[in-house]
N, C-alpha and C positions, 0 to 999 in steps of 0.2 A: 351501344354509342350515342352521347347525351346530343342533344338536340342543338345547342354552340357546335358541336363534333360535325354535324348534318351542315349546316349554316353551311362554314368554312369548307365544307367539298363542294357545297351546292356554287361557292363564289369563286374556288379556284380554279376548278373544272375547265370550263371558257376558257379560261384564259392560260393553262397549259395545253388546252384542242388548239386553242390560234398561235401560242408561241411554238409547240411542237408545228402546227401545221407553216408556218412561215419560216423555222428551221428548216423543213423539208424542202420547201421552193427556193430557198436561197442557198443551200447545199444544192440543189437538184444543179440550178443555171453555176453557181459557183464552180460545179465539175465540168461540167459545158464548157463553160471561158479556159480552164485548165486543160482541157483535148482541143479545144483549137488554139492554143497557143504551142504545147507541142508539136500539133500536128505539122502548124508553121514550123518549127524550129527545124524540123527534121526535112520538109521539102527547101 
């Protein structure tokens, strides 16, 4: 691994972690909304 590769990883790692965390939170909220909607349809 050369030095530029390491710098690229150091820059991208936090961005990927943040994007994954945001996607995880949004996905959980979206599933929650969907479940609420489906439950409302049945009742």
